[in-house]
C-alpha positions in Angstrom: 0.0 0.0 0.0 2.8 2.4 0.9 4.6 1.6 -2.4 1.4 2.5 -4.2 1.5 5.8 -2.4 5.1 6.3 -3.4 3.9 5.9 -7.0 1.4 8.7 -6.6 -1.5 6.4 -5.6 -3.9 7.1 -2.7 -3.9 4.9 0.3 -7.2 4.0 1.9 -8.4 4.8 5.5 -7.6 1.3 6.7 -4.2 1.2 5.1 -3.2 4.5 6.7 -4.5 3.3 10.1 -2.4 0.2 9.7 0.7 2.4 9.2 -0.2 4.3 12.3 -0.7 1.0 14.2 2.7 -0.3 13.2 4.3 3.0 14.4 2.4 3.0 17.6 3.4 -0.6 18.3 7.1 0.3 17.6 6.9 3.3 19.9 5.4 1.3 22.8 7.9 -1.4 22.3 10.8 1.1 22.4 9.3 2.6 25.6 8.9 -0.8 27.1 12.6 -1.5 26.5 13.6 1.8 28.0 11.7 1.0 31.2 13.5 -2.3 31.7 15.9 -1.9 34.6 17.9 -5.0 33.9 21.1 -4.1 32.1 21.7 -7.6 30.9 22.2 -7.8 27.2 19.8 -10.0 25.3 18.6 -10.6 21.8 15.2 -9.0 22.4 16.8 -5.6 23.4 19.1 -5.9 20.4 16.1 -6.2 18.1 14.3 -3.4 19.8 17.3 -1.1 19.5 16.9 -1.3 15.7 13.3 0.1 15.8 12.7 3.7 14.9 9.7 5.7 16.0 8.0 8.4 13.9 5.6 10.2 16.3 4.8 12.9 13.8 3.5 10.5 11.1 1.7 8.4 13.6 -0.1 11.3 15.2 -0.8 13.0 11.8 -2.7 9.9 10.6 -4.6 9.6 13.9 -5.5 13.3 13.8 -7.0 13.1 10.4 -8.6 9.6 10.3 -11.2 8.7 12.9 -12.0 5.2 11.7 -11.9 3.0 8.6 -15.0 4.9 7.4 -14.6 8.4 8.7 -12.2 11.3 8.4 -12.1 14.0 11.0 -13.5 17.5 10.4 -10.2 18.9 11.5 -8.2 16.9 8.9 -7.8 20.2 7.1 -9.1 23.8 7.5 -10.9 23.5 4.1 -12.7 20.3 5.1 -13.8 21.8 8.4 -15.3 24.8 6.5 -17.0 22.7 3.9 -18.6 20.5 6.5 -19.9 23.5 8.4 -21.4 24.7 5.1 -23.0 21.2 4.5 -24.5 21.2 7.9 -26.0 24.7 7.4 -27.4 23.7 3.9 -29.0 20.5 5.4 -30.6 22.5 8.2 -32.0 25.0 5.7 -33.5 22.3 3.5 -35.0 20.5 6.5 -36.4 23.7 7.9 -38.1 24.6 4.6 -39.5 21.0 4.2 -40.7 20.9 7.7 -42.6 24.2 7.1 -44.3 22.5 4.2 -45.1 19.4 6.3 -46.9 21.5 8.9 -48.6 23.8 6.5 -52.4 23.6 6.1 -51.9 24.0 2.4 -50.3 20.6 2.1 -52.1 18.8 4.9 -54.1 16.5 2.6 -51.2 15.9 0.2 -48.6 14.5 2.6 -48.6 10.8 3.3 -46.4 10.9 6.4 -45.1 14.0 8.2 -41.4 13.1 7.7 -38.6 14.3 5.5 -37.1 11.4 3.6 -34.0 10.9 1.4 -34.1 9.4 -2.1 -30.7 9.0 -3.5 -28.9 12.2 -2.3 -32.0 14.4 -2.5 -34.3 15.5 0.4 -38.0 14.7 -0.5 -41.5 14.6 0.9 -43.8 11.5 0.8 -46.8 12.7 -1.1 -50.1 10.8 -1.7 -50.2 9.8 -5.4 -53.7 11.2 -5.9 -52.5 14.6 -4.7 -49.4 14.7 -7.0 -50.4 17.9 -8.7 -50.7 19.7 -5.4 -46.9 19.5 -4.7 -44.8 21.0 -7.5 -41.5 19.3 -7.8 -39.5 16.4 -9.2 -40.5 12.8 -8.5 -37.6 10.6 -7.4 -39.3 7.4 -6.3 -42.6 5.8 -5.4 -43.7 3.2 -2.9 -44.1 -0.5 -3.8 -47.9 -0.1 -3.8 -47.7 3.1 -5.8 -49.8 5.0 -3.3 -46.9 7.2 -2.2 -44.6 9.2 -4.4 -41.4 10.9 -3.2 -41.3 14.5 -4.4 -38.4 17.0 -4.2 -40.4 20.3 -4.0 -39.3 23.0 -6.3 -38.7 25.2 -3.2 -35.7 23.1 -2.3 -34.3 22.0 -5.7 -31.6 24.7 -5.7 -30.8 24.1 -2.1 -30.4 20.4 -2.8 -28.2 21.3 -5.8 -26.0 23.5 -3.6 -25.8 20.7 -1.1 -24.7 18.3 -3.7 -21.9 20.6 -4.9 -20.7 21.0 -1.3 -20.6 17.2 -1.0 -18.5 16.9 -4.1 -16.1 19.5 -2.7 -16.0 17.5 0.5 -15.0 14.3 -1.3 -12.4 16.2 -3.3 -10.9 17.6 -0.1 -10.9 14.2 1.5 -8.9 12.8 -1.4 -6.4 15.7 -1.0 -6.0 14.8 2.6 -5.5 11.1 1.8 -3.1 11.9 -1.0 -1.0 14.1 1.4 -1.0 11.4 4.1 -0.1 8.7 1.4 2.8 10.9 0.2 4.0 11.4 3.8 3.9 7.6 4.5 5.7 6.9 1.2 8.5 9.3 2.3 9.0 6.9 5.3 8.7 3.7 3.3 12.1 2.2 4.3 11.6 3.1 8.0 8.2 1.5 8.1 9.3 -1.5 6.1 12.3 -2.1 8.4 10.1 -1.6 11.5 7.5 -4.1 10.3 10.1 -6.8 9.6 11.6 -6.4 13.1 8.2 -6.3 14.8 7.2 -9.5 13.0 10.3 -11.2 14.2 9.7 -10.0 17.7 6.1 -11.2 17.6 7.3 -14.6 16.5 9.9 -14.7 19.3 7.4 -13.7 22.0 4.9 -16.3 20.6 7.5 -19.1 20.9 8.3 -17.9 24.4 4.7 -17.8 25.5 4.2 -21.3 24.1 7.3 -22.6 25.9 6.2 -20.9 29.2 2.7 -22.4 29.0 4.2 -25.9 28.4 6.9 -25.4 31.0 9.3 -26.4 28.2 13.1 -26.4 28.2 15.5 -25.8 25.4 17.1 -29.0 24.2 20.9 -29.4 24.2 22.2 -31.1 21.1 25.3 -33.3 20.8 27.2 -35.3 18.2 27.6 -38.4 20.3 24.2 -39.9 19.4 23.0 -39.5 23.0 19.3 -39.0 23.6 18.4 -38.2 27.2 14.8 -37.2 27.5 13.6 -36.1 31.0 10.0 -35.8 31.9 9.0 -36.1 28.3 5.4 -35.5 27.2 3.5 -34.3 24.3 0.3 -32.3 23.9 -1.1 -33.6 20.7 -4.3 -35.6 20.5 
């Protein structure tokens, strides 16, 4: 994924979060080693000494990406502004449609007093027989045909404006992801080296955990053909 970013591609939310997770694991491992009071040299500390943290990249990713499906409002000043504009546009549309829902003029025409979404457009559920009473664009109808979903002319422009803002939002999200991908790509070698070391450490700790759970001991090999098995056992069925 990072190599794709290095080629100008855009990494996904989950891929960038994986990079952050690797860097966070490295940082915590380095901190763990630093907290060990025993000065005895061992292979684990030698591995950990080869790790390199990058707090800036780790925190930049976490600052921008909330989850695998959501990017933070504060990922960029432009995104923050656009999302405030989107919220304002949505409130304006809902306010105008709610006024229509509670207006005596449309009391007989409305099927249910709720604002609905059809595609990316805000609509009202209108009784089919009163279609002519609500001027606007039809986007859908119920399975029975008794209800049609109309985008009133009064909100068509507002819906169009909202759609334009949503396109700008997506464009800004792609800019943020591209910038993060480029930043990750600039640390490709560091991340790759860290990952290899962390994989090896994970394997070492897994073996140690298994040995501890089995109360195992390390075998001593010889070239004399001697086999001396003490308290032998196996755990296989």
